N, C-alpha and C positions, 0 to 999 in steps of 0.2 A: 513066218505066218502060219506054217503048217500046224503049229501047236496052239495057235490063238483061237479063242472062241468068238471074240468080238474085236472090231477095230474102232478105237476111239481116237478122234483127232479134233481136239478143241483148238480154235483159232485164238491166238494171243494178239493178233495184229489189229483186231477190230477196235476202232475208237468211235464213240458215239458222236463226237464233234466233227467227224469227217468220214466220208465213205472210203474204206480201204477194201480193195478187191483181192481175194486170195488167189485168183486164177483157178485152175483145176489142180488141186493138190494131188501129186503123183501117188502119195501113200493111199489116198482114197481109191484111186483107180486100180492100184495093185490089190487092195483089199476086196473090191467088188469082183475082180477077176478070180479071186480065191473063194468066192461065195461066202465071205464074212459079212455078218450084219454090221452096219455102220452106225456110229454115234458121232456126230460132228456139230459144229456151230452153225447156226442159221445166219450166215453172212453170204454175200455174193461170192460165187466161185464154189463154195462148199454146197450151197443149196442147189446148184446146177447138177451136182453129182448125186445128191440124196433127195429123195422125195419122202417127206416125213410120213411114217406109218406104212409106207409102201415097200421101200427097200432099205430103210434105215430110220434113225431117229435124229431129229434136229433139236438142239437145245439153244437157249438164248446165249448171246455172247457174255463172257465173263461171269457165268453163273455156275460155280463149281457144284452147288447143291443139285441143280438140274442135271448136270453132267453125271454125277454119282447116281442119281435116281434113274437115269436112262440106262446106265450100265447095269445097275441092279435089276431093272425091269427085264433086261435080256437074260441075265443070269437066272432069274426066278422063273422065266417062261421060255424054256428051251424050244417049244414049238413055234413061238413067235420069232425067236432068234433064227431058227432054221428057215421059216417062211421068208423073213426079210433077207437073209443071206442068199437064198435061191433067186429071189426077185432081183437082188443086186447083181448076181451073176448074169441073169438074162439081160439086164440093162447094159452090162459091160459088153456082152457079145453084140448087142444091137447098136450101141452108141459110141463105145470107146475102143472098138477094134482098131488096131494101128492103121489099117487100110482106110477106114472111114475117117479117122482123124487127119491123116495125110491128105486125103482128097478134100476135106473141108478147109484145111490150111491152104492148099493150092487155090481153091476157090476164092478165099480171102485175098490172096496175092493177086489173082487175076482181076478181082474187083478193084483193088487199090491201084493197080497199074492200068486200069481201063482196058483189060483184055490183051495187053501187049505181052504178058507173061506166057511163055510157051512151055 
C-alpha cells in the first residue's frame, strides 16, 4: 500500500434482488489506516467505512464507468485525494482502532448474553 495513491474496492457481491452485506472489508480499514483516499461501492458495510465526499468516494454497485470516473477524479485532483486520505486516517484512528473495535465487539457479546459475559 505504500506505493498506492488510491484504494479502490468495488463490491461484486451486491445483488439488487436481495440485500447482501459486505461487513467491514478489511482492505478498506487497512487503506484508511494508511491515509489512502477510498473509492468503494455504495452498499451496506462499505458505506459504513466511507462517507462520500468526506473521506472517500462511493459509487453505485456494478457501475464500472462510475468507478473509473471516481478513480480518475482522484488522479486529476491530488488536493482532493490528499484531503480525503487524511480524513480517512482521522476516521481510522477514531473509529477503527483495534481497542475500540474489540470493546464494541465485547459490548455486543454482553448484550447478546444479557450481561452474563465477563
